C-alpha positions in Angstrom: -22.0 -21.0 6.1 -21.1 -19.0 3.0 -17.4 -18.2 2.1 -17.7 -14.6 3.4 -19.1 -15.7 6.8 -16.5 -18.5 7.0 -13.6 -16.1 6.1 -14.8 -13.5 8.7 -15.1 -16.2 11.3 -11.4 -17.3 10.4 -10.3 -13.6 10.7 -11.8 -13.3 14.1 -10.3 -16.5 15.5 -6.9 -15.1 14.4 -7.1 -11.4 14.9 -8.8 -8.9 17.2 -11.9 -7.0 15.4 -9.9 -4.2 14.7 -8.9 -2.3 11.4 -6.9 0.7 10.3 -5.6 2.7 7.1 -2.4 1.8 5.6 -0.7 4.4 3.3 1.8 4.0 0.7 4.5 6.4 0.8 5.4 7.2 -2.9 8.8 9.1 -3.5 8.4 9.3 -7.2 6.4 9.5 -10.2 9.2 8.1 -12.5 9.6 4.6 -13.6 12.3 3.0 -15.8 9.9 0.5 -17.0 6.8 2.1 -17.6 5.1 -0.2 -19.9 2.5 -2.0 -17.9 -0.6 -1.7 -19.6 -2.9 -1.0 -16.8 -0.7 1.8 -15.2 -1.1 5.5 -15.4 2.7 6.0 -16.0 2.6 3.9 -19.1 0.4 6.7 -20.8 3.2 9.6 -19.8 5.4 10.3 -22.9 8.3 11.7 -20.9 9.7 9.4 -18.5 11.2 12.3 -16.1 13.6 11.2 -13.6 13.3 14.5 -12.0 9.9 13.5 -11.2 10.7 12.7 -7.5 9.5 14.0 -4.2 12.2 15.4 -1.5 13.3 13.4 1.5 11.6 16.4 3.4 8.1 15.9 2.0 8.3 12.2 2.6 9.3 12.6 6.2 6.6 15.2 6.8 4.2 12.7 5.5 5.5 10.1 7.9 4.9 12.5 10.9 1.4 12.9 9.7 0.9 9.1 9.4 2.3 8.5 12.8 0.2 11.1 14.5 -3.0 10.1 12.9 -2.5 6.3 13.4 -2.0 5.6 9.8 0.3 2.7 9.2 2.8 2.7 6.5 2.0 -0.1 4.0 5.0 0.3 2.1 7.3 2.9 0.6 7.6 2.8 -3.0 8.4 4.3 -6.4 8.9 3.7 -9.9 11.4 1.5 -10.7 15.0 3.0 -10.4 13.8 6.5 -8.9 16.1 6.7 -6.0 20.0 6.2 -5.8 20.8 3.4 -2.9 22.4 6.2 -0.9 19.3 8.5 -0.8 16.8 5.5 -0.2 19.1 4.5 2.7 19.2 8.0 4.1 15.2 8.0 3.9 14.7 4.6 5.5 17.0 5.7 8.1 14.9 8.8 9.0 11.4 6.9 8.7 12.8 4.5 11.1 13.6 7.2 13.4 10.3 8.9 13.3 8.0 5.6 13.4 10.4 3.3 15.4 9.6 0.7 13.0 10.9 -1.0 10.3 9.4 -0.6 6.8 8.0 -2.4 4.0 10.0 -1.8 0.6 8.3 -1.6 -2.6 10.7 -0.6 -5.2 11.1 -3.5 -7.8 13.7 -6.3 -7.8 16.7 -5.8 -5.1 19.8 -7.8 -5.5 21.3 -9.6 -2.1 23.8 -6.7 -1.5 21.0 -4.2 -1.6 18.8 -6.4 0.8 21.9 -6.8 3.1 22.3 -3.1 3.2 18.9 -2.2 3.9 18.1 -5.1 6.2 18.4 -3.1 9.7 15.6 -0.5 8.3 13.2 -2.9 6.4 10.7 -5.5 7.8 10.1 -7.0 4.4 10.1 -6.5 0.4 6.9 -6.2 -1.7 6.9 -7.9 -5.1 4.5 -6.1 -7.6 3.4 -9.5 -9.1 0.0 -7.9 -10.1 -1.5 -10.7 -12.0 -0.8 -14.3 -10.9 -2.1 -15.7 -14.3 1.2 -16.2 -16.4 -0.2 -15.6 -19.7 -2.1 -12.7 -18.6 1.2 -11.3 -16.9 3.1 -11.8 -19.9 0.7 -9.5 -22.1 0.2 -6.8 -19.3 3.4 -6.5 -17.7 6.1 -7.3 -20.6 9.0 -5.7 -18.9 8.4 -6.7 -15.4 8.7 -10.7 -15.4 7.9 -12.4 -12.2 11.2 -14.7 -12.1 13.3 -11.9 -10.7 10.9 -11.3 -7.9 10.8 -14.9 -6.9 14.8 -15.0 -6.8 14.6 -11.8 -4.6 12.0 -13.9 -2.4 14.3 -16.7 -2.2 17.4 -14.5 -1.2 15.1 -12.1 1.3 13.8 -15.4 3.0 17.4 -16.6 3.4 18.4 -13.2 5.1 15.4 -13.2 7.2 13.4 -10.6 5.7 9.6 -11.2 5.1 8.0 -11.3 1.7 4.8 -9.6 0.3 3.2 -9.2 -2.9 0.7 -7.2 -4.7 -2.1 -8.4 -6.9 -4.9 -6.3 -9.0 -8.3 -8.0 -9.5 -10.3 -7.1 -12.5 -7.3 -7.6 -15.1 -8.7 -10.4 -16.8 -8.2 -13.2 -14.4 -10.9 -15.2 -12.9 -11.6 -16.7 -9.6 -10.1 -20.1 -11.1 -6.6 -18.4 -10.9 -7.0 -18.5 -7.1 -5.3 -21.9 -7.1 -2.3 -20.4 -8.8 -2.2 -17.7 -6.0 -2.3 -20.2 -3.3 0.7 -22.1 -4.7 2.5 -18.9 -5.1 2.1 -17.8 -1.5 3.1 -21.1 0.0 6.2 -21.6 -2.4 7.5 -18.1 -1.5 6.4 -17.8 2.0 4.2 -14.8 1.3 3.3 -13.2 4.8 1.4 -10.0 3.5 -0.6 -9.6 0.4 -2.1 -6.3 -1.0 -5.3 -7.3 -3.0 -6.4 -4.2 -4.8 -9.2 -3.9 -7.5 -8.5 -2.3 -11.0 -8.8 1.6 -11.1 -9.2 2.1 -15.0 -6.7 4.6 -16.3 -7.4 7.1 -19.1 -5.1 6.2 -22.2 -4.6 2.6 -21.3 -6.3 -0.5 -22.8 -8.4 -0.8 -19.5 -9.9 2.8 -20.0 -13.4 1.8 -20.7 -13.4 -1.4 -18.6 -15.6 -1.7 -15.6 -13.7 -2.2 -12.4 -14.3 -5.4 -10.4 -17.3 -5.6 -8.0 -16.9 -5.5 -4.2 -18.2 -9.0 -4.5 -15.3 -10.4 -6.9 -12.5 -8.5 -5.0 -14.2 -9.6 -1.6 -14.1 -13.4 -3.0 -10.1 -13.2 -3.5 -9.7 -11.9 -0.1 -12.1 -14.5 1.6 -10.4 -17.4 -0.2 -6.8 -16.2 0.8 -8.2 -15.8 4.3 -9.6 -19.2 4.6 -6.3 -20.7 2.8 -4.0 -18.7 4.9 -5.7 -17.8 8.4 -2.7 -15.7 9.7 -1.8 -13.8 6.7 -1.8 -10.1 6.4 -4.3 -9.0 4.0 -4.5 -5.3 2.8 -7.5 -4.3 0.6 -7.2 -1.4 -1.7 -10.0 0.9 -2.2 -10.3 4.2 -4.4 -12.2 7.3 -3.2 -15.2 6.3 -5.2 -15.6 3.1 -3.7 -15.7 3.6 0.1 -18.9 1.9 0.1 -17.0 -1.5 -0.5 -15.3 -1.2 2.6 -17.4 -3.4 5.0 -17.7 -6.1 2.5 -13.8 -6.1 2.1 -13.4 -6.4 5.9 -15.9 -8.8 6.4 -14.2 -11.1 3.8 -11.1 -11.1 6.0 -9.0 -8.1 5.1 -7.0 -6.6 8.0 -6.8 -3.0 6.6 -7.8 -0.7 3.8 -5.4 1.3 1.7 -5.1 3.4 -1.5 -7.7 6.2 -0.3 -6.0 9.6 -0.7 -6.3 10.2 2.9 -4.6 13.5 3.1 -6.4 15.2 0.1 -9.6 13.7 1.3 -9.0 14.1 5.0 -12.4 14.7 6.8 -14.4 14.4 3.7 -17.8 12.5 3.3 -15.7 9.6 1.9 -13.4 9.4 4.8 -16.2 9.5 7.2 -17.9 6.6 5.2 -14.8 4.4 5.6 -14.9 4.7 9.6 -18.5 4.1 9.3 -18.3 1.1 7.1 -15.6 -0.4 9.6 -17.9 -0.1 12.4 -20.6 -1.8 10.0 -18.0 -4.7 9.6 -17.9 -5.1 13.3 -14.3 -3.5 13.5 -13.0 -0.8 15.6 -11.0 1.7 13.5 -7.6 2.4 14.9 -6.4 6.0 14.1 -8.6 8.5 12.3 -9.4 9.8 8.9 -11.3 12.8 10.3 -9.9 14.3 13.5 -6.5 16.2 13.6 -4.5 16.2 16.7 -3.4 19.5 18.3 -0.6 21.1 16.2 2.2 21.0 18.8 1.7 17.1 18.8 3.2 17.3 14.9 5.9 19.7 16.0 7.2 17.2 18.9 8.2 14.8 16.0 10.6 17.6 14.3 13.1 17.0 17.2 13.8 13.4 15.6 14.8 15.1 12.1 18.3 15.9 11.4 19.3 19.4 11.7 19.8 20.0 8.0 16.4 18.9 7.1 14.2 20.1 10.0 13.4 23.5 8.4 12.2 22.1 5.1 10.3 19.2 7.0 8.7 21.8 9.1 7.6 23.8 6.0 6.2 20.8 4.4 4.3 19.6 7.4 2.8 23.2 7.8 1.5 22.9 4.2 0.2 19.3 4.8 -1.7 20.4 8.0 -3.2 23.6 6.1 -4.5 21.2 3.3 -6.2 18.9 5.8 -7.8 22.0 7.8 -9.0 23.3 4.6 -10.6 20.2 3.9 -12.3 20.0 7.4 -13.5 23.8 6.9 -14.7 23.2 3.6 -16.9 20.2 4.8 -18.1 22.4 8.0 
């Protein structure tokens, strides 16, 4: 039995043969740090604090996620993009719509912030990106790991779950897996997002080939075998949808990173569902079928009156975009 077969067997011994799409809700394109050498934000000369989305826009997207059966992987932004008060308001309203707590991925949070947010968050996500310490120091000079690990210790004390992200293809090797295993054990990581590098123009990785499906799959498979019950999310881009079955067979629970609204009902979206079936998984939710419009409208009842009209306008805009994609493909 090879490592992929073994990982798939471990997965099926701990989870139902189901998968789904998880969408990250980003609320800004501003980052106070903006010098991670693989990141698009590092190529932007103007770190504009105004490059943030409205709360209404995010809540409209939350309604889309709920009605399409997409889970919210986490809510995220560049570092220090929203004030504490605005973030708290956002989380309260997301909770009203979904009835679920959210994962929060916005950098390092202090104990008082974690305590304040705790009624609305399931867990915190540390953007570790690479587990190799020398590589991390080189690629993320202003984002050290230690503040995240201190946050993980506090969150654990408060009963808040811990998650992390890593990006394969940054220069690490599979030999670094032992470092990841040790990190997961030490900080009680219950969820991990394993992405593949998406080379960004203007960065040092512009001409670097992204990792193969086999390489990303091996990181997933080793993680699944070492931690049978951990929640693994595999990130794929719209030009890599053919990798979905391999990542699921390696033991991933779900798929993320795909631009599901912009690419709704596209050939790539359909391919994801086909690849899920190929891997022996039932796809929960849909990337190709829209429910009736009145189903979306019902969710507006949960929106505060001062936001309802703006959310409705944004929601209509999103639905129109998704229908346009559908009409174009037909």
